[in-house]
C-alpha positions in Angstrom: 0.2 0.2 -0.3 1.3 3.5 -0.8 2.3 6.1 1.6 -0.7 8.2 0.4 -3.2 5.1 0.8 -1.8 4.9 4.5 -2.4 8.3 5.4 -5.5 8.0 4.0 -6.6 5.5 6.5 -5.3 7.4 9.2 -7.8 10.2 8.3 -10.7 8.2 7.1 -12.5 8.2 10.5 -12.8 11.9 10.4 -14.0 11.7 6.6 -16.4 9.1 7.3 -18.9 11.8 8.6 -19.5 12.6 5.0 -22.9 12.9 3.5 -24.4 9.4 2.5 -25.3 10.3 -0.8 -22.7 10.4 -3.9 -22.8 14.0 -5.4 -24.2 14.1 -8.9 -23.7 16.5 -11.7 -25.2 17.9 -14.6 -23.3 16.7 -17.6 -23.1 19.2 -20.3 -26.3 19.2 -22.7 -26.8 15.7 -22.5 -30.0 16.1 -19.9 -28.5 13.5 -17.6 -26.9 13.7 -14.1 -24.1 11.6 -13.2 -21.9 10.9 -10.1 -19.0 12.8 -9.7 -16.9 9.8 -9.7 -17.0 7.4 -12.9 -15.9 3.9 -12.4 -13.0 3.3 -15.0 -12.9 0.3 -16.1 -10.0 -0.1 -18.1 -6.3 -1.8 -17.4 -7.1 -1.5 -13.3 -10.5 -3.2 -13.5 -9.0 -5.7 -15.4 -6.3 -6.2 -12.4 -9.4 -8.2 -10.7 -8.3 -11.7 -12.4 -11.5 -13.4 -11.3 -14.8 -12.7 -13.0 -17.0 -12.8 -9.7 -14.3 -10.5 -8.1 -14.7 -7.8 -10.7 -18.7 -8.4 -10.8 -19.0 -7.9 -7.2 -16.8 -4.5 -7.2 -19.3 -3.1 -9.6 -22.0 -4.0 -7.5 -20.5 -2.3 -4.7 -19.7 0.9 -6.7 -23.6 0.7 -7.5 -24.3 0.6 -3.9 -22.2 3.3 -3.1 -24.0 5.6 -5.5 -21.6 5.4 -8.8 -23.8 5.6 -11.6 -21.3 6.3 -14.5 -19.2 3.4 -15.9 -16.5 3.8 -18.3 -15.2 0.9 -20.8 -13.9 0.3 -24.1 -13.5 -2.4 -26.6 -9.8 -2.3 -26.4 -10.2 -2.9 -22.5 -9.0 -6.4 -22.7 -10.2 -6.9 -26.5 -13.9 -6.7 -25.0 -13.3 -8.5 -21.8 -14.2 -5.1 -19.9 -17.1 -4.7 -21.9 -18.4 -8.1 -21.4 -17.8 -8.0 -17.4 -19.4 -4.6 -17.3 -22.6 -6.2 -19.2 -22.8 -9.2 -16.8 -22.3 -6.6 -13.8 -24.9 -4.4 -15.2 -27.5 -6.7 -16.1 -30.8 -5.4 -14.9 -29.6 -2.2 -14.1 -29.1 -0.5 -17.5 -32.0 2.4 -16.8 -29.7 3.5 -13.6 -26.4 4.1 -14.9 -24.9 6.2 -17.6 -22.8 3.9 -19.8 -19.8 4.7 -22.0 -17.4 2.9 -24.4 -15.0 3.7 -26.9 -14.2 2.7 -30.3 -10.4 2.2 -31.4 -11.1 1.6 -35.3 -10.7 4.8 -37.5 -12.8 3.5 -40.6 -16.3 3.4 -40.2 -17.1 0.1 -41.2 -14.5 -1.4 -38.7 -15.8 0.7 -36.1 -19.5 -0.1 -36.4 -18.6 -4.0 -36.4 -16.9 -3.2 -33.2 -20.0 -1.4 -32.0 -22.2 -4.3 -32.7 -19.8 -6.5 -30.4 -19.9 -4.0 -27.7 -23.7 -3.6 -27.6 -23.8 -7.3 -27.3 -21.2 -7.6 -24.8 -22.6 -4.8 -22.6 -26.4 -6.3 -22.9 -27.8 -3.2 -24.0 -29.4 -1.5 -27.1 -27.8 1.6 -26.7 -24.9 3.5 -25.4 -25.0 6.8 -23.3 -21.9 7.9 -24.8 -19.7 6.5 -27.5 -16.2 8.1 -27.7 -13.7 7.8 -30.3 -10.7 6.2 -28.3 -7.6 7.9 -27.7 -6.8 10.8 -30.3 -3.2 11.5 -30.9 -2.0 13.4 -34.0 -3.3 15.8 -36.7 -3.0 12.8 -38.9 -5.2 10.3 -37.1 -7.8 13.5 -36.6 -7.8 13.7 -40.5 -8.4 9.7 -40.4 -11.2 9.9 -37.9 -13.2 12.8 -40.0 -12.7 11.5 -43.1 -15.7 10.7 -45.2 -15.5 6.8 -44.6 -14.1 7.7 -41.0 -15.5 6.6 -37.6 -17.1 10.1 -36.8 -19.6 10.1 -39.6 -20.7 6.7 -38.9 -21.0 7.7 -35.2 -23.5 10.6 -36.1 -25.5 8.0 -38.1 -25.8 5.9 -34.9 -26.6 8.9 -33.2 -29.4 9.7 -35.5 -30.6 6.1 -34.9 -30.4 6.7 -31.1 -27.9 3.7 -30.6 -25.5 6.2 -29.8 -27.1 8.9 -27.6 -23.9 11.1 -27.3 -21.0 11.2 -29.5 -17.3 11.9 -27.8 -13.8 11.9 -28.0 -11.1 10.9 -25.6 -7.6 12.2 -25.8 -4.5 12.1 -23.6 -1.7 13.0 -25.8 -1.9 16.4 -27.4 -4.1 19.0 -26.1 -3.8 21.0 -29.5 -5.2 18.3 -31.5 -8.2 17.7 -29.1 -8.9 21.5 -29.4 -8.8 21.5 -32.9 -11.2 18.3 -33.3 -13.4 20.0 -30.5 -13.6 23.3 -32.4 -14.1 21.5 -35.9 -16.7 18.7 -35.0 -20.2 18.3 -33.5 -19.3 16.2 -30.3 -21.6 16.2 -27.4 -19.0 15.1 -24.8 -15.2 14.6 -24.3 -13.0 13.1 -22.1 -9.3 14.4 -21.3 -6.4 13.9 -19.2 -7.0 16.8 -16.5 -4.6 16.4 -13.2 -2.8 18.7 -11.0 0.6 18.5 -13.0 -1.4 20.1 -15.8 -1.0 17.0 -18.3 -0.4 18.0 -22.1 2.6 17.6 -24.4 4.5 20.4 -23.8 6.2 22.7 -26.5 9.6 24.5 -26.7 8.1 27.7 -27.3 5.0 27.4 -24.4 4.8 28.0 -20.8 4.7 24.2 -19.5 2.1 25.2 -17.1 0.2 26.8 -20.0 0.3 24.2 -22.7 -2.3 21.8 -21.2 -5.7 20.0 -21.7 -6.7 22.4 -18.9 -5.8 25.7 -20.6 -6.3 24.7 -24.1 -8.7 22.0 -24.6 -11.0 22.4 -21.6 -12.0 26.2 -22.4 -13.6 24.9 -26.0 -15.6 22.0 -24.6 -17.0 24.6 -22.0 -17.8 27.3 -24.9 -19.7 24.6 -26.6 -21.6 23.1 -23.5 -20.0 19.6 -23.7 -20.1 16.9 -21.0 -16.6 16.7 -19.8 -15.2 13.7 -17.9 -11.4 13.9 -16.3 -9.1 10.8 -16.8 -5.4 10.2 -15.6 -6.1 11.8 -12.6 -3.2 9.9 -10.8 -1.2 9.8 -14.0 -1.1 6.0 -13.9 0.0 6.5 -10.2 3.3 8.7 -11.5 1.8 11.3 -9.0 1.3 8.6 -6.2 3.5 10.3 -3.0 3.7 13.6 -4.7 0.7 14.7 -3.0 -2.3 12.9 -1.3 -4.9 11.1 -3.1 -7.3 13.5 -1.7 -5.6 16.6 -3.3 -5.6 14.9 -7.0 -9.3 14.0 -6.5 -10.2 17.7 -5.1 -8.1 19.1 -7.8 -9.9 17.6 -10.8 -13.3 17.9 -9.4 -12.8 21.3 -9.0 -12.4 21.9 -12.5 -15.6 22.5 -14.5 -16.0 18.6 -15.3 -19.2 16.4 -14.8 -17.0 13.3 -13.1 -13.4 11.9 -12.6 -13.1 8.9 -14.2 -10.9 6.5 -11.6 -9.3 3.2 -11.9 -9.7 1.4 -8.7 -7.7 -2.0 -9.2 -8.2 -2.7 -5.2 -11.9 -2.8 -3.4 -10.0 -0.5 -0.7 -9.5 2.0 -3.4 -13.3 2.3 -4.3 -14.0 2.8 -0.5 -11.8 5.4 -0.2 -12.3 7.4 -3.2 -15.9 7.2 -2.6 -15.7 8.5 0.8 -13.2 11.6 -0.4 -16.1 12.3 -3.3 -18.8 12.2 -0.4 -16.7 14.9 1.5 -15.6 16.9 -1.7 -15.4 20.5 -1.2 -13.9 22.5 -3.9 -10.2 23.6 -3.7 -9.7 27.2 -3.8 -8.0 28.6 -7.2 -4.7 30.0 -5.0 -4.4 26.1 -3.7 -4.7 24.7 -6.9 -2.0 27.0 -8.5 0.2 26.1 -5.4 -0.1 22.4 -6.2 0.3 23.2 -10.0 3.6 24.6 -8.7 4.5 21.6 -6.3 3.8 18.9 -9.3 4.9 20.9 -12.0 8.5 19.2 -12.0 6.5 16.0 -12.8 4.8 17.5 -16.2 7.7 16.9 -18.8 8.2 13.0 -17.7 4.4 12.6 -17.7 3.8 14.2 -21.1 6.6 12.0 -22.4 5.0 8.8 -20.8 1.5 9.7 -22.1 2.5 10.9 -25.7 3.3 6.9 -26.5 0.7 5.4 -23.9 -1.9 2.9 -25.2 -5.0 2.5 -23.4 -5.5 -1.0 -23.1 
């Protein structure tokens, strides 16, 4: 157990007086309210090796008030979606379900989406993201006439996909362009206290970030926003407390933070933090930016080539 987790356990008694209800927020113009903690069903979820254990932790998340579940075909080549489908059987109307498509070609994406619907045991998704936007060339493939974006618009017209989104943790400038150029309802981007984003030589490292470049576009267009990479794949663990990292990202204008929780205790602890949440004042956020700025360059390099799986 990390030092920050041990420290948390020492203060859990004080935080346990938090309200019983999980806070929720309006999610852009989707017409939905979502829990401020979203359950990330990626590699950390796949750390539960036994299916019954994985299903049980989702059931516990539901009990704790989590209503947003974030999966993707790339998470275990459909394994995450299969587990999510089994765990949420009979509960579909109670939750907000998002998945992601890796394919850039429209026909290939639709074949994957058909399988995703079956694996998740649903006839629609609340959100389908174009998964992990990377470069300008990648954006060009996505927006081509035979690309995934046009196919998702058709699925949105048919109500199979309620909201079209795009996720990105690589380059905030490319995401900014995508959000400005296209009709996305929602987006998921890397937002953490180290102000993640591919730094450029001619830019202030603390300003060249998803928070400063892409987030304002999403807000101007009234998109629903979810924050990911809160802990930077554990690279910020120990640099400050888990509570600080969660509070920072929740203090941004987002609907929810997507958290990977590979141990049951993480789910319990993060839920307590969320229920006790109070906004972090701007001066405190700026101080944390400065404190964690030393990690930004190495984190940006890591995420430049990082593949969600």
